[in-house]
C-alpha positions, 0 to 999 in steps of 0.5 A, a space after each residue: 881749576 888752575 888759573 891765573 890773571 897775571 903772568 911773570 916770566 921769572 924764576 924761583 927767586 920771585 916765588 920761592 918764599 911765597 905761601 902756597 905755591 902750586 906747580 902745574 904742567 901745561 901742554 901747548 900746541 907748540 910743545 912744552 914750555 921752558 918749565 912747569 908754571 908756578 901759581 901763587 896769590 899775591 895781593 889777592 891776585 892770581 899769578 903764574 910764574 914761568 922761568 923762561 930759561 928753565 928752573 936751572 937756567 939750562 935753556 939758552 936764549 936762542 933755544 927758548 920755546 917762546 910760543 909755548 911759554 906765551 901760549 901756556 900763560 894765556 891758556 891759564 887765563 893771563 890777561 897781562 904779563 910782566 917780563 923782567 930781564 937782565 940787559 946791557 946798556 948801550 948809552 953812558 947815562 944808563 948805568 949798571 944797576 939802573 932799571 929801564 922800562 922799555 917802550 920799543 924793541 928792535 929785532 936782530 934775532 934770526 930763525 926764531 919761531 916768532 908768530 902764532 899766525 902761520 896760516 892758512 888765515 893770514 894775520 898781521 898784528 902790529 908791533 908799533 906799540 907792543 908795550 902797554 902804556 898803563 902797565 909801563 906807567 905803573 912799573 915806572 911809579 913802582 920802581 921810583 917808589 923803591 928808590 931805584 934809578 928808573 929810565 922811563 923810556 928805552 929801545 931794547 935791541 934784541 940779539 940772537 945770542 948766546 954770544 954777546 955783541 962785537 965792539 963794532 955791533 955794539 957801536 952800531 947799536 949805540 950810534 943808532 941811539 938805542 939804550 938797551 940790549 938783551 937776548 929774550 924780549 923778542 919774540 916774547 913780548 910780541 907774542 904776548 901781543 899776538 894773543 891779546 895780552 898786555 905786556 911790560 918789560 923791566 930791564 935790569 942793567 947789568 953792564 955796558 955792552 962790549 966795553 963800548 964806552 971808554 974805560 969799560 971792559 967787554 962784558 962777560 957772563 960772570 959780570 952779568 950774573 954778579 950784577 944781576 944777583 946783587 940786584 935780585 932782591 930789588 927786581 923781585 920786590 918791584 915785580 911783586 909790588 907791581 902785581 898789587 898795582 895792576 887794575 882789577 879790570 884787566 881789560 884796561 891793560 889787555 891788547 885784545 883790541 889790537 887784534 880786531 883789524 888784523 886779518 889779511 883776507 878781510 874777514 872779521 873772524 872764523 872758528 879757525 881763527 887763533 885770535 879767538 883763543 882769547 875768548 874761548 876759555 
């Protein structure tokens, strides 16, 4: 039986050198995920990897089928998800090459399918604390143990893409005090919460956004790729190490309890309730 405990949104760089990787295709009610899922055992844990942009990076951020990707992870049994990403910095003290373990997001996307709760059962899942605190603490400790500069909190503003920010937009985000900018954390992280999975983000800083800081150039895709590739081994080592530190009892890092009082009609649950997907495996 194909199953996993822990999901990782990451491509072949994470799993290509692992032993006995199995490729499985997963169908979902929301269409096809970005690619097959790749199953492996790491530190005795069953892990599913899914490249959010496809294995050849052919899906731009505004075209990713986030609902299918997250549902596919949950359908294999994942209770928590590690969501690493490349990101830009909005603050001078957050430097290219640093890692940020974000604790908040700001959604500046538009038109993305961003909920599993489209009715007729009205459900409101709070995103107030989307990122799991236990997973965040484990990620911070892991990053520091690898000798990498780590920012223990940060707000990621998620833009629609595929374009980068204008200088005016970047200054606006900077002046708001937000630290990180990215194109994929929303709705990916929030959808994990909607299905009761704990989620942690590790943002690898590749650039200063739109040259917002004096003496820096406006970001280009080439710059982002160059810095990300030069740090690919570091993020891989951190993620694989983090997998081995996640508690055996995954109930400690799931977010299923956040679903308990979310129905807008006042009922506890019915058989049509997508929240029950988590316990109907």
